[in-house]
Biopython code that builds the backbone (N, CA, C, O; Angstrom):
import numpy as np
from Bio.PDB.StructureBuilder import StructureBuilder

atoms = [
    (1, "MET", "N", (135.551, 42.616, 1.691)),
    (1, "MET", "CA", (136.798, 41.835, 2.190)),
    (1, "MET", "C", (136.991, 40.379, 1.855)),
    (1, "MET", "O", (136.293, 39.485, 1.377)),
    (2, "LYS", "N", (138.848, 40.570, 2.524)),
    (2, "LYS", "CA", (139.255, 39.452, 2.092)),
    (2, "LYS", "C", (138.988, 38.280, 2.800)),
    (2, "LYS", "O", (138.931, 38.598, 3.988)),
    (3, "PRO", "N", (138.852, 37.433, 2.705)),
    (3, "PRO", "CA", (139.003, 36.216, 3.668)),
    (3, "PRO", "C", (139.661, 35.639, 4.108)),
    (3, "PRO", "O", (140.251, 34.957, 3.269)),
    (4, "SER", "N", (140.074, 35.410, 5.383)),
    (4, "SER", "CA", (141.117, 35.177, 5.879)),
    (4, "SER", "C", (141.326, 33.938, 5.784)),
    (4, "SER", "O", (142.343, 33.518, 5.231)),
    (5, "VAL", "N", (140.336, 33.072, 6.342)),
    (5, "VAL", "CA", (140.082, 31.205, 5.898)),
    (5, "VAL", "C", (139.525, 31.040, 4.919)),
    (5, "VAL", "O", (139.138, 31.977, 4.221)),
    (6, "LYS", "N", (139.333, 29.698, 4.605)),
    (6, "LYS", "CA", (138.753, 29.236, 3.495)),
    (6, "LYS", "C", (137.854, 27.731, 4.191)),
    (6, "LYS", "O", (138.340, 26.777, 4.799)),
    (7, "VAL", "N", (136.526, 27.979, 3.843)),
    (7, "VAL", "CA", (135.561, 27.452, 4.309)),
    (7, "VAL", "C", (134.462, 26.446, 3.745)),
    (7, "VAL", "O", (134.026, 26.913, 2.693)),
    (8, "PRO", "N", (134.154, 25.830, 3.908)),
    (8, "PRO", "CA", (132.719, 25.511, 3.290)),
    (8, "PRO", "C", (131.342, 26.797, 2.836)),
    (8, "PRO", "O", (130.800, 27.681, 3.499)),
    (9, "LYS", "N", (131.213, 26.429, 1.707)),
    (9, "LYS", "CA", (130.554, 27.740, 0.805)),
    (9, "LYS", "C", (129.475, 28.103, 1.989)),
    (9, "LYS", "O", (129.437, 29.291, 2.309)),
    (10, "GLU", "N", (128.409, 27.007, 2.814)),
    (10, "GLU", "CA", (127.655, 27.258, 3.629)),
    (10, "GLU", "C", (127.856, 27.834, 5.198)),
    (10, "GLU", "O", (126.958, 28.177, 5.967)),
    (11, "LEU", "N", (129.336, 27.835, 5.440)),
    (11, "LEU", "CA", (129.675, 28.923, 6.653)),
    (11, "LEU", "C", (130.938, 30.247, 6.077)),
    (11, "LEU", "O", (131.623, 31.072, 6.681)),
    (12, "GLU", "N", (130.786, 29.938, 4.840)),
    (12, "GLU", "CA", (130.798, 31.766, 4.351)),
    (12, "GLU", "C", (130.361, 32.337, 4.950)),
    (12, "GLU", "O", (131.207, 32.577, 5.812)),
    (13, "THR", "N", (129.161, 33.024, 5.273)),
    (13, "THR", "CA", (128.468, 34.191, 5.909)),
    (13, "THR", "C", (128.678, 34.184, 7.261)),
    (13, "THR", "O", (128.749, 35.271, 7.833)),
    (14, "LEU", "N", (128.811, 32.990, 7.989)),
    (14, "LEU", "CA", (129.163, 32.996, 9.469)),
    (14, "LEU", "C", (130.246, 33.471, 9.665)),
    (14, "LEU", "O", (130.451, 34.336, 10.518)),
    (15, "PHE", "N", (131.276, 32.901, 8.777)),
    (15, "PHE", "CA", (132.792, 34.080, 9.152)),
    (15, "PHE", "C", (133.073, 35.195, 8.438)),
    (15, "PHE", "O", (133.886, 36.112, 8.546)),
    (16, "GLU", "N", (132.139, 34.878, 7.622)),
    (16, "GLU", "CA", (132.509, 36.798, 7.023)),
    (16, "GLU", "C", (131.894, 37.499, 7.772)),
    (16, "GLU", "O", (132.046, 38.683, 7.471)),
    (17, "LEU", "N", (130.981, 37.281, 8.993)),
    (17, "LEU", "CA", (130.317, 38.055, 9.869)),
    (17, "LEU", "C", (131.227, 38.315, 11.468)),
    (17, "LEU", "O", (131.364, 39.258, 12.247)),
    (18, "ALA", "N", (131.681, 36.968, 11.390)),
    (18, "ALA", "CA", (133.073, 36.981, 12.639)),
    (18, "ALA", "C", (134.065, 37.760, 12.459)),
    (18, "ALA", "O", (134.611, 38.415, 13.347)),
    (19, "GLU", "N", (134.534, 37.725, 10.620)),
    (19, "GLU", "CA", (135.480, 39.296, 10.572)),
    (19, "GLU", "C", (135.356, 40.417, 10.908)),
    (19, "GLU", "O", (136.234, 41.009, 11.535)),
    (20, "THR", "N", (133.742, 41.176, 10.407)),
    (20, "THR", "CA", (133.710, 41.926, 10.084)),
    (20, "THR", "C", (133.559, 42.412, 11.545)),
    (20, "THR", "O", (133.888, 43.565, 11.822)),
    (21, "ARG", "N", (133.005, 41.457, 12.621)),
    (21, "ARG", "CA", (133.118, 41.575, 13.870)),
    (21, "ARG", "C", (134.424, 42.053, 14.562)),
    (21, "ARG", "O", (134.408, 42.907, 15.449)),
    (22, "MET", "N", (135.597, 41.432, 14.091)),
    (22, "MET", "CA", (137.071, 40.771, 15.262)),
    (22, "MET", "C", (137.511, 42.328, 14.441)),
    (22, "MET", "O", (138.275, 43.028, 15.105)),
    (23, "SER", "N", (137.002, 43.000, 12.809)),
    (23, "SER", "CA", (137.550, 44.190, 12.582)),
    (23, "SER", "C", (136.921, 45.300, 13.064)),
    (23, "SER", "O", (137.427, 46.420, 13.011)),
    (24, "GLU", "N", (136.081, 45.113, 13.431)),
    (24, "GLU", "CA", (135.222, 46.154, 14.281)),
    (24, "GLU", "C", (136.327, 46.736, 15.150)),
    (24, "GLU", "O", (137.149, 47.628, 14.939)),
    (25, "LEU", "N", (136.022, 45.740, 16.473)),
    (25, "LEU", "CA", (136.810, 45.571, 17.704)),
    (25, "LEU", "C", (138.435, 45.583, 17.576)),
    (25, "LEU", "O", (139.079, 46.252, 18.384)),
    (26, "PHE", "N", (139.087, 44.847, 16.565)),
    (26, "PHE", "CA", (140.248, 45.774, 15.937)),
    (26, "PHE", "C", (140.577, 47.303, 15.188)),
    (26, "PHE", "O", (141.607, 47.771, 14.704)),
    (27, "SER", "N", (139.417, 47.742, 15.317)),
    (27, "SER", "CA", (139.954, 49.111, 14.535)),
    (27, "SER", "C", (140.203, 50.254, 15.832)),
    (27, "SER", "O", (140.752, 51.329, 15.587)),
    (28, "GLU", "N", (139.703, 49.873, 17.338)),
    (28, "GLU", "CA", (140.035, 50.881, 18.087)),
    (28, "GLU", "C", (141.111, 50.815, 18.429)),
    (28, "GLU", "O", (141.198, 50.385, 19.579)),
    (29, "PHE", "N", (142.253, 51.100, 17.856)),
    (29, "PHE", "CA", (143.668, 50.959, 17.824)),
    (29, "PHE", "C", (144.501, 52.102, 18.492)),
    (29, "PHE", "O", (144.311, 53.158, 17.888)),
    (30, "THR", "N", (145.285, 52.219, 19.454)),
    (30, "THR", "CA", (145.679, 53.409, 20.398)),
    (30, "THR", "C", (146.672, 53.174, 20.786)),
    (30, "THR", "O", (146.663, 52.550, 21.846)),
    (31, "SER", "N", (148.058, 53.521, 20.183)),
    (31, "SER", "CA", (149.201, 53.364, 20.972)),
    (31, "SER", "C", (149.956, 54.905, 21.433)),
    (31, "SER", "O", (150.013, 56.026, 20.926)),
    (32, "ASP", "N", (150.465, 54.275, 22.646)),
    (32, "ASP", "CA", (151.427, 56.085, 23.289)),
    (32, "ASP", "C", (152.698, 55.395, 23.464)),
    (32, "ASP", "O", (152.809, 54.484, 24.284)),
    (33, "PRO", "N", (153.789, 55.838, 22.636)),
    (33, "PRO", "CA", (155.035, 54.984, 23.130)),
    (33, "PRO", "C", (155.610, 55.780, 24.164)),
    (33, "PRO", "O", (156.184, 55.003, 24.927)),
    (34, "SER", "N", (155.718, 56.830, 24.513)),
    (34, "SER", "CA", (155.557, 57.245, 25.731)),
    (34, "SER", "C", (155.376, 57.006, 26.567)),
    (34, "SER", "O", (155.760, 57.806, 27.420)),
    (35, "ARG", "N", (154.605, 55.654, 27.089)),
    (35, "ARG", "CA", (154.061, 55.256, 28.515)),
    (35, "ARG", "C", (154.488, 53.697, 28.273)),
    (35, "ARG", "O", (154.944, 53.006, 29.184)),
    (36, "GLY", "N", (154.290, 53.229, 26.960)),
    (36, "GLY", "CA", (155.020, 51.952, 26.199)),
    (36, "GLY", "C", (153.816, 51.399, 26.003)),
    (36, "GLY", "O", (153.872, 50.237, 25.598)),
    (37, "THR", "N", (152.338, 52.019, 26.213)),
    (37, "THR", "CA", (151.335, 50.945, 25.651)),
    (37, "THR", "C", (150.860, 50.927, 24.566)),
    (37, "THR", "O", (151.072, 51.830, 23.757)),
    (38, "VAL", "N", (150.025, 49.772, 24.286)),
    (38, "VAL", "CA", (149.119, 49.839, 23.063)),
    (38, "VAL", "C", (147.901, 49.261, 23.893)),
    (38, "VAL", "O", (147.949, 48.577, 24.915)),
    (39, "GLU", "N", (146.531, 49.819, 23.023)),
    (39, "GLU", "CA", (145.164, 49.367, 23.892)),
    (39, "GLU", "C", (144.236, 49.249, 22.594)),
    (39, "GLU", "O", (144.015, 50.145, 21.779)),
    (40, "ILE", "N", (143.836, 48.185, 22.589)),
    (40, "ILE", "CA", (142.369, 47.830, 21.314)),
    (40, "ILE", "C", (141.498, 47.778, 22.063)),
    (40, "ILE", "O", (141.464, 47.208, 23.154)),
    (41, "SER", "N", (140.689, 48.393, 21.523)),
    (41, "SER", "CA", (139.082, 48.716, 22.176)),
    (41, "SER", "C", (139.314, 48.868, 23.873)),
    (41, "SER", "O", (138.401, 48.380, 24.538)),
    (42, "GLY", "N", (140.384, 49.461, 24.598)),
    (42, "GLY", "CA", (140.302, 49.440, 25.824)),
    (42, "GLY", "C", (141.103, 48.500, 26.876)),
    (42, "GLY", "O", (141.408, 48.676, 28.055)),
    (43, "GLU", "N", (141.311, 47.472, 26.007)),
    (43, "GLU", "CA", (142.116, 46.697, 26.319)),
    (43, "GLU", "C", (143.554, 46.739, 26.054)),
    (43, "GLU", "O", (143.971, 46.772, 24.896)),
    (44, "ARG", "N", (144.599, 46.741, 27.411)),
    (44, "ARG", "CA", (146.069, 46.919, 26.998)),
    (44, "ARG", "C", (146.598, 45.429, 26.610)),
    (44, "ARG", "O", (146.432, 44.330, 27.139)),
    (45, "TYR", "N", (147.377, 45.913, 25.339)),
    (45, "TYR", "CA", (147.763, 44.395, 24.722)),
    (45, "TYR", "C", (149.379, 44.596, 24.558)),
    (45, "TYR", "O", (149.878, 45.720, 24.613)),
    (46, "LEU", "N", (150.146, 43.425, 24.354)),
    (46, "LEU", "CA", (151.013, 43.580, 24.283)),
    (46, "LEU", "C", (151.690, 43.790, 22.813)),
    (46, "LEU", "O", (151.275, 43.258, 21.783)),
    (47, "LEU", "N", (152.665, 44.554, 22.896)),
    (47, "LEU", "CA", (153.427, 44.239, 21.090)),
    (47, "LEU", "C", (154.959, 43.975, 21.496)),
    (47, "LEU", "O", (155.801, 44.577, 22.162)),
    (48, "LEU", "N", (154.878, 42.268, 20.454)),
    (48, "LEU", "CA", (155.967, 41.743, 20.386)),
    (48, "LEU", "C", (156.250, 41.071, 19.141)),
    (48, "LEU", "O", (155.430, 40.779, 18.271)),
    (49, "ARG", "N", (157.324, 40.884, 19.142)),
    (49, "ARG", "CA", (158.012, 40.050, 17.200)),
    (49, "ARG", "C", (157.414, 38.911, 17.847)),
    (49, "ARG", "O", (157.393, 38.709, 19.061)),
    (50, "ALA", "N", (156.938, 38.196, 16.959)),
    (50, "ALA", "CA", (156.909, 37.320, 16.580)),
    (50, "ALA", "C", (157.978, 35.908, 17.023)),
    (50, "ALA", "O", (157.910, 34.769, 17.484)),
    (51, "SER", "N", (158.681, 36.631, 16.659)),
    (51, "SER", "CA", (160.224, 35.532, 16.856)),
    (51, "SER", "C", (161.169, 35.576, 18.051)),
    (51, "SER", "O", (162.104, 34.828, 18.334)),
    (52, "SER", "N", (160.548, 36.944, 18.854)),
    (52, "SER", "CA", (161.011, 37.057, 20.270)),
    (52, "SER", "C", (160.477, 35.987, 20.882)),
    (52, "SER", "O", (161.351, 35.426, 21.542)),
    (53, "LEU", "N", (159.137, 35.301, 20.982)),
    (53, "LEU", "CA", (158.260, 34.061, 21.512)),
    (53, "LEU", "C", (158.848, 32.907, 20.507)),
    (53, "LEU", "O", (158.934, 31.852, 21.136)),
    (54, "ALA", "N", (159.209, 32.790, 19.372)),
    (54, "ALA", "CA", (158.978, 31.286, 19.477)),
    (54, "ALA", "C", (160.208, 30.798, 18.741)),
    (54, "ALA", "O", (160.387, 29.715, 18.183)),
    (55, "ASN", "N", (161.081, 31.928, 18.874)),
    (55, "ASN", "CA", (162.218, 31.364, 18.820)),
    (55, "ASN", "C", (163.157, 31.920, 20.556)),
    (55, "ASN", "O", (163.410, 31.246, 21.555)),
    (56, "ASP", "N", (163.437, 33.368, 20.246)),
    (56, "ASP", "CA", (164.205, 33.384, 21.621)),
    (56, "ASP", "C", (163.813, 33.236, 22.958)),
    (56, "ASP", "O", (164.680, 33.361, 23.823)),
    (57, "PHE", "N", (162.784, 33.018, 23.241)),
    (57, "PHE", "CA", (162.078, 32.004, 24.111)),
    (57, "PHE", "C", (162.285, 30.783, 24.216)),
    (57, "PHE", "O", (162.790, 30.123, 25.124)),
    (58, "PHE", "N", (161.737, 30.422, 22.929)),
    (58, "PHE", "CA", (162.844, 28.925, 23.114)),
    (58, "PHE", "C", (163.909, 28.454, 23.468)),
    (58, "PHE", "O", (164.325, 27.480, 24.095)),
    (59, "ASP", "N", (164.406, 29.605, 22.785)),
    (59, "ASP", "CA", (165.891, 29.416, 23.183)),
    (59, "ASP", "C", (166.362, 29.585, 24.845)),
    (59, "ASP", "O", (166.901, 28.760, 25.583)),
    (60, "SER", "N", (166.066, 30.555, 25.026)),
    (60, "SER", "CA", (166.191, 30.717, 26.421)),
    (60, "SER", "C", (165.485, 29.281, 27.969)),
    (60, "SER", "O", (165.930, 28.925, 29.060)),
    (61, "ILE", "N", (164.290, 28.940, 27.165)),
    (61, "ILE", "CA", (163.722, 28.078, 28.020)),
    (61, "ILE", "C", (165.038, 26.804, 27.693)),
    (61, "ILE", "O", (165.783, 26.488, 28.620)),
    (62, "ALA", "N", (165.137, 26.396, 26.813)),
    (62, "ALA", "CA", (166.160, 24.880, 26.159)),
    (62, "ALA", "C", (167.519, 25.639, 27.086)),
    (62, "ALA", "O", (167.986, 24.789, 27.845)),
    (63, "GLN", "N", (168.278, 27.044, 27.214)),
    (63, "GLN", "CA", (169.590, 27.342, 28.071)),
    (63, "GLN", "C", (168.981, 26.768, 29.677)),
    (63, "GLN", "O", (169.506, 25.904, 30.380)),
    (64, "LEU", "N", (168.287, 27.201, 29.834)),
    (64, "LEU", "CA", (167.693, 27.189, 31.433)),
    (64, "LEU", "C", (168.073, 25.305, 31.718)),
    (64, "LEU", "O", (168.241, 24.800, 32.828)),
    (65, "PHE", "N", (168.115, 24.769, 30.741)),
    (65, "PHE", "CA", (168.560, 22.878, 31.104)),
    (65, "PHE", "C", (169.628, 22.373, 29.956)),
    (65, "PHE", "O", (169.861, 21.295, 29.409)),
    (66, "SER", "N", (170.115, 23.609, 29.879)),
    (66, "SER", "CA", (171.396, 23.791, 29.093)),
    (66, "SER", "C", (172.783, 22.324, 29.650)),
    (66, "SER", "O", (173.395, 21.611, 28.855)),
    (67, "GLY", "N", (172.897, 22.292, 31.108)),
    (67, "GLY", "CA", (173.223, 21.273, 31.437)),
    (67, "GLY", "C", (172.678, 19.735, 31.663)),
    (67, "GLY", "O", (173.065, 18.852, 32.428)),
    (68, "GLU", "N", (171.780, 19.770, 30.832)),
    (68, "GLU", "CA", (171.604, 18.235, 30.749)),
    (68, "GLU", "C", (171.517, 17.777, 29.068)),
    (68, "GLU", "O", (171.803, 18.432, 28.066)),
    (69, "ASP", "N", (171.265, 17.096, 29.139)),
    (69, "ASP", "CA", (171.102, 16.346, 28.021)),
    (69, "ASP", "C", (170.430, 17.390, 26.745)),
    (69, "ASP", "O", (169.199, 17.429, 26.725)),
    (70, "PRO", "N", (171.169, 18.219, 25.700)),
    (70, "PRO", "CA", (170.271, 19.072, 24.860)),
    (70, "PRO", "C", (169.331, 18.781, 24.253)),
    (70, "PRO", "O", (168.355, 19.470, 23.956)),
    (71, "GLU", "N", (169.705, 17.088, 23.889)),
    (71, "GLU", "CA", (168.243, 16.889, 23.288)),
    (71, "GLU", "C", (166.561, 17.066, 24.287)),
    (71, "GLU", "O", (165.406, 17.409, 24.036)),
    (72, "MET", "N", (167.039, 16.777, 25.007)),
    (72, "MET", "CA", (166.040, 16.501, 26.516)),
    (72, "MET", "C", (165.767, 18.106, 26.529)),
    (72, "MET", "O", (164.591, 18.453, 26.415)),
    (73, "ALA", "N", (166.909, 19.254, 26.680)),
    (73, "ALA", "CA", (166.189, 20.232, 27.026)),
    (73, "ALA", "C", (165.639, 21.264, 25.593)),
    (73, "ALA", "O", (165.204, 22.404, 25.755)),
    (74, "GLU", "N", (165.753, 20.685, 24.414)),
    (74, "GLU", "CA", (165.102, 21.045, 23.477)),
    (74, "GLU", "C", (164.092, 20.874, 23.420)),
    (74, "GLU", "O", (163.286, 21.713, 23.018)),
    (75, "GLU", "N", (163.654, 19.118, 24.010)),
    (75, "GLU", "CA", (162.002, 18.938, 24.576)),
    (75, "GLU", "C", (161.576, 19.683, 25.303)),
    (75, "GLU", "O", (160.460, 20.097, 24.988)),
    (76, "VAL", "N", (162.023, 20.097, 26.266)),
    (76, "VAL", "CA", (161.850, 20.552, 27.524)),
    (76, "VAL", "C", (160.888, 21.711, 26.685)),
    (76, "VAL", "O", (159.676, 21.589, 26.504)),
    (77, "ALA", "N", (161.782, 22.929, 26.196)),
    (77, "ALA", "CA", (161.221, 23.783, 25.347)),
    (77, "ALA", "C", (160.638, 24.365, 24.410)),
    (77, "ALA", "O", (160.476, 25.565, 24.189)),
    (78, "ARG", "N", (160.205, 23.110, 23.647)),
    (78, "ARG", "CA", (159.079, 22.759, 22.266)),
    (78, "ARG", "C", (157.875, 22.511, 23.737)),
    (78, "ARG", "O", (156.797, 23.075, 23.926)),
    (79, "LYS", "N", (158.384, 21.752, 24.354)),
    (79, "LYS", "CA", (156.566, 21.576, 24.968)),
    (79, "LYS", "C", (156.388, 22.626, 26.283)),
    (79, "LYS", "O", (155.336, 22.792, 26.900)),
    (80, "PHE", "N", (157.552, 23.227, 26.531)),
    (80, "PHE", "CA", (157.187, 24.173, 27.792)),
    (80, "PHE", "C", (156.544, 25.207, 26.295)),
    (80, "PHE", "O", (155.396, 24.778, 26.184)),
    (81, "LEU", "N", (156.651, 25.803, 25.679)),
    (81, "LEU", "CA", (156.200, 27.166, 24.593)),
    (81, "LEU", "C", (155.236, 26.708, 24.137)),
    (81, "LEU", "O", (154.235, 27.391, 24.356)),
    (82, "TYR", "N", (154.906, 24.834, 22.955)),
    (82, "TYR", "CA", (153.677, 24.063, 23.197)),
    (82, "TYR", "C", (152.595, 24.970, 24.334)),
    (82, "TYR", "O", (151.922, 25.994, 24.221)),
    (83, "ASP", "N", (152.796, 24.191, 25.212)),
    (83, "ASP", "CA", (151.817, 24.245, 26.440)),
    (83, "ASP", "C", (151.030, 25.849, 26.460)),
    (83, "ASP", "O", (149.838, 26.145, 26.372)),
    (84, "PHE", "N", (152.699, 27.004, 26.669)),
    (84, "PHE", "CA", (152.159, 28.373, 26.779)),
    (84, "PHE", "C", (151.455, 28.739, 25.946)),
    (84, "PHE", "O", (150.330, 28.967, 26.392)),
    (85, "ALA", "N", (151.557, 28.920, 24.906)),
    (85, "ALA", "CA", (150.852, 29.388, 23.447)),
    (85, "ALA", "C", (149.582, 28.391, 23.786)),
    (85, "ALA", "O", (148.595, 29.082, 24.037)),
    (86, "HIS", "N", (149.323, 27.076, 23.864)),
    (86, "HIS", "CA", (148.039, 26.401, 23.910)),
    (86, "HIS", "C", (146.641, 27.194, 24.890)),
    (86, "HIS", "O", (145.449, 27.419, 24.681)),
    (87, "ALA", "N", (147.718, 27.447, 26.136)),
    (87, "ALA", "CA", (147.012, 27.934, 27.251)),
    (87, "ALA", "C", (146.496, 29.461, 26.684)),
    (87, "ALA", "O", (145.349, 29.838, 26.441)),
    (88, "MET", "N", (147.575, 30.068, 26.590)),
    (88, "MET", "CA", (147.229, 31.646, 25.767)),
    (88, "MET", "C", (146.155, 32.336, 25.148)),
    (88, "MET", "O", (145.595, 33.417, 25.332)),
    (89, "GLY", "N", (145.953, 30.750, 23.827)),
    (89, "GLY", "CA", (145.113, 31.030, 23.050)),
    (89, "GLY", "C", (143.835, 30.176, 23.220)),
    (89, "GLY", "O", (143.059, 30.590, 22.359)),
    (90, "LYS", "N", (143.532, 29.664, 23.581)),
    (90, "LYS", "CA", (142.838, 29.395, 24.834)),
    (90, "LYS", "C", (141.538, 30.176, 25.154)),
    (90, "LYS", "O", (140.369, 30.251, 24.776)),
    (91, "LYS", "N", (142.695, 30.907, 26.383)),
    (91, "LYS", "CA", (141.814, 31.931, 26.973)),
    (91, "LYS", "C", (141.514, 32.933, 26.454)),
    (91, "LYS", "O", (140.520, 33.617, 26.698)),
    (92, "ASP", "N", (142.748, 33.218, 25.304)),
    (92, "ASP", "CA", (142.099, 34.213, 23.899)),
    (92, "ASP", "C", (140.940, 33.850, 23.329)),
    (92, "ASP", "O", (139.954, 34.477, 23.719)),
    (93, "ALA", "N", (140.790, 33.102, 22.600)),
    (93, "ALA", "CA", (139.321, 32.362, 22.626)),
    (93, "ALA", "C", (138.046, 32.344, 23.320)),
    (93, "ALA", "O", (136.910, 32.489, 22.868)),
    (94, "GLU", "N", (138.535, 32.097, 24.749)),
    (94, "GLU", "CA", (137.145, 32.129, 25.573)),
    (94, "GLU", "C", (136.714, 33.487, 25.572)),
    (94, "GLU", "O", (135.509, 33.734, 25.518)),
    (95, "TYR", "N", (138.120, 34.984, 25.661)),
    (95, "TYR", "CA", (137.833, 36.214, 26.416)),
    (95, "TYR", "C", (136.588, 36.778, 24.844)),
    (95, "TYR", "O", (135.562, 37.456, 24.912)),
    (96, "TYR", "N", (137.270, 36.136, 23.580)),
    (96, "TYR", "CA", (136.887, 36.144, 22.272)),
    (96, "TYR", "C", (135.784, 36.045, 22.309)),
    (96, "TYR", "O", (135.085, 37.041, 22.123)),
    (97, "SER", "N", (135.305, 34.977, 22.529)),
    (97, "SER", "CA", (133.619, 34.166, 22.857)),
    (97, "SER", "C", (132.719, 35.193, 23.257)),
    (97, "SER", "O", (131.789, 35.812, 22.739)),
    (98, "LYS", "N", (133.356, 35.163, 24.445)),
    (98, "LYS", "CA", (132.016, 36.230, 25.713)),
    (98, "LYS", "C", (132.372, 37.826, 25.231)),
    (98, "LYS", "O", (131.414, 38.568, 25.450)),
    (99, "LYS", "N", (133.425, 38.442, 24.683)),
    (99, "LYS", "CA", (133.264, 39.709, 24.540)),
    (99, "LYS", "C", (132.335, 39.792, 23.362)),
    (99, "LYS", "O", (131.485, 40.683, 23.382)),
    (100, "LEU", "N", (132.409, 38.779, 22.101)),
    (100, "LEU", "CA", (131.205, 38.918, 20.606)),
    (100, "LEU", "C", (130.220, 38.187, 20.978)),
    (100, "LEU", "O", (129.415, 37.772, 20.144)),
    (101, "ASN", "N", (130.107, 37.894, 22.328)),
    (101, "ASN", "CA", (128.112, 37.071, 22.698)),
    (101, "ASN", "C", (128.378, 36.133, 22.136)),
    (101, "ASN", "O", (127.408, 36.119, 21.378)),
    (102, "LEU", "N", (129.163, 34.942, 21.767)),
    (102, "LEU", "CA", (129.548, 33.937, 20.477)),
    (102, "LEU", "C", (128.562, 32.781, 21.705)),
    (102, "LEU", "O", (128.689, 32.917, 22.922)),
    (103, "GLY", "N", (127.605, 31.676, 21.054)),
    (103, "GLY", "CA", (127.104, 30.988, 21.770)),
    (103, "GLY", "C", (127.344, 29.522, 21.610)),
    (103, "GLY", "O", (127.366, 28.700, 22.526)),
    (104, "ASN", "N", (127.531, 29.279, 20.258)),
    (104, "ASN", "CA", (126.546, 28.349, 19.560)),
    (104, "ASN", "C", (128.393, 27.428, 19.056)),
    (104, "ASN", "O", (129.358, 28.184, 18.945)),
    (105, "PRO", "N", (128.518, 26.531, 18.918)),
    (105, "PRO", "CA", (130.611, 26.104, 18.845)),
    (105, "PRO", "C", (130.446, 26.944, 17.672)),
    (105, "PRO", "O", (130.913, 28.077, 17.788)),
    (106, "LEU", "N", (129.751, 26.581, 16.292)),
    (106, "LEU", "CA", (130.419, 27.331, 15.277)),
    (106, "LEU", "C", (130.178, 28.745, 15.342)),
    (106, "LEU", "O", (131.176, 29.208, 14.789)),
    (107, "ASP", "N", (129.590, 29.523, 15.620)),
    (107, "ASP", "CA", (130.123, 30.863, 16.400)),
    (107, "ASP", "C", (131.109, 31.042, 17.270)),
    (107, "ASP", "O", (131.615, 32.137, 17.026)),
    (108, "LYS", "N", (131.450, 30.707, 17.844)),
    (108, "LYS", "CA", (132.788, 29.830, 18.909)),
    (108, "LYS", "C", (134.192, 29.853, 17.705)),
    (108, "LYS", "O", (135.216, 30.514, 17.532)),
    (109, "LEU", "N", (133.522, 28.758, 17.093)),
    (109, "LEU", "CA", (134.986, 28.540, 15.484)),
    (109, "LEU", "C", (135.066, 30.008, 14.883)),
    (109, "LEU", "O", (136.039, 30.751, 15.010)),
    (110, "SER", "N", (134.070, 30.263, 14.311)),
    (110, "SER", "CA", (134.155, 31.242, 13.545)),
    (110, "SER", "C", (134.827, 33.073, 14.004)),
    (110, "SER", "O", (135.554, 33.931, 13.503)),
    (111, "GLY", "N", (134.021, 32.868, 15.218)),
    (111, "GLY", "CA", (134.747, 34.535, 16.377)),
    (111, "GLY", "C", (136.030, 33.853, 16.842)),
    (111, "GLY", "O", (137.041, 34.117, 16.191)),
    (112, "GLY", "N", (136.155, 32.884, 18.032)),
    (112, "GLY", "CA", (136.910, 33.189, 19.199)),
    (112, "GLY", "C", (137.505, 32.156, 18.900)),
    (112, "GLY", "O", (138.018, 31.875, 19.983)),
    (113, "GLY", "N", (137.848, 31.282, 18.117)),
    (113, "GLY", "CA", (138.543, 30.704, 17.920)),
    (113, "GLY", "C", (139.365, 30.653, 16.103)),
    (113, "GLY", "O", (140.037, 29.789, 15.540)),
    (114, "ASN", "N", (138.859, 32.079, 15.656)),
    (114, "ASN", "CA", (139.670, 32.462, 14.294)),
    (114, "ASN", "C", (140.508, 32.672, 14.472)),
    (114, "ASN", "O", (140.985, 33.338, 15.391)),
    (115, "PRO", "N", (141.233, 31.860, 13.136)),
    (115, "PRO", "CA", (142.763, 32.411, 13.143)),
    (115, "PRO", "C", (143.220, 34.371, 12.887)),
    (115, "PRO", "O", (144.263, 35.016, 12.987)),
    (116, "PHE", "N", (141.618, 34.744, 12.490)),
    (116, "PHE", "CA", (142.003, 35.978, 11.947)),
    (116, "PHE", "C", (141.969, 36.539, 13.441)),
    (116, "PHE", "O", (142.699, 37.522, 13.569)),
    (117, "CYS", "N", (141.349, 36.180, 14.518)),
    (117, "CYS", "CA", (142.369, 37.192, 15.453)),
    (117, "CYS", "C", (143.958, 37.160, 15.775)),
    (117, "CYS", "O", (144.555, 38.131, 16.240)),
    (118, "LEU", "N", (144.610, 35.823, 15.442)),
    (118, "LEU", "CA", (146.047, 35.812, 15.497)),
    (118, "LEU", "C", (146.502, 36.633, 14.847)),
    (118, "LEU", "O", (147.282, 37.544, 15.123)),
    (119, "ARG", "N", (145.997, 36.322, 13.889)),
    (119, "ARG", "CA", (146.185, 37.161, 12.117)),
    (119, "ARG", "C", (146.731, 38.301, 13.184)),
    (119, "ARG", "O", (147.888, 38.248, 13.603)),
    (120, "TRP", "N", (145.785, 39.360, 13.598)),
    (120, "TRP", "CA", (145.735, 40.759, 14.098)),
    (120, "TRP", "C", (146.863, 41.150, 15.116)),
    (120, "TRP", "O", (147.282, 42.300, 15.247)),
    (121, "MET", "N", (147.398, 39.832, 15.969)),
    (121, "MET", "CA", (147.963, 39.658, 16.926)),
    (121, "MET", "C", (149.382, 39.083, 16.562)),
    (121, "MET", "O", (150.134, 38.553, 17.380)),
    (122, "GLY", "N", (149.611, 39.234, 15.402)),
    (122, "GLY", "CA", (151.072, 39.076, 14.797)),
    (122, "GLY", "C", (151.253, 37.171, 14.852)),
    (122, "GLY", "O", (152.298, 36.673, 14.430)),
    (123, "PHE", "N", (150.398, 36.497, 15.273)),
    (123, "PHE", "CA", (151.084, 35.143, 15.595)),
    (123, "PHE", "C", (151.057, 33.993, 14.170)),
    (123, "PHE", "O", (151.325, 32.792, 14.118)),
    (124, "CYS", "N", (150.561, 35.075, 12.988)),
    (124, "CYS", "CA", (149.846, 34.205, 11.913)),
    (124, "CYS", "C", (150.694, 34.684, 10.421)),
    (124, "CYS", "O", (150.379, 34.181, 9.343)),
]
sb = StructureBuilder()
sb.init_structure("model")
sb.init_model(0)
sb.init_chain("A")
sb.init_seg("    ")
for serial, (resi, resn, name, xyz) in enumerate(atoms, 1):
    if name == "N":
        sb.init_residue(resn, " ", resi, " ")
    sb.init_atom(name, np.array(xyz, "f"), 0.0, 1.0, " ", f" {name:<3s}", serial, name[0])
structure = sb.get_structure()
């Protein structure tokens, strides 16, 4: 398996295990276009173009404040998008930590907070 992250030699085994476990979790993929559903391991997921969130959503938030100072509108949009993405990422990391029964901080880092998860969801 090609590693998704570069880590010190002493952590390679831990991250390889996390990648294997995440691959197994995400291998149960089904979609039903007629119902507009995507499911992974029995959970509903959103299929979303990354630029819809990173660009179009940002522009929509900035547009809400378009009557104000344009620099202020961009700053509000940037902060909102950052806080929104941070909250989603934190909750997903907590979810995967529980789902994979990760207890200690290194296990959580390798599995629940692993960029591998985000890559599967199209954020990398």
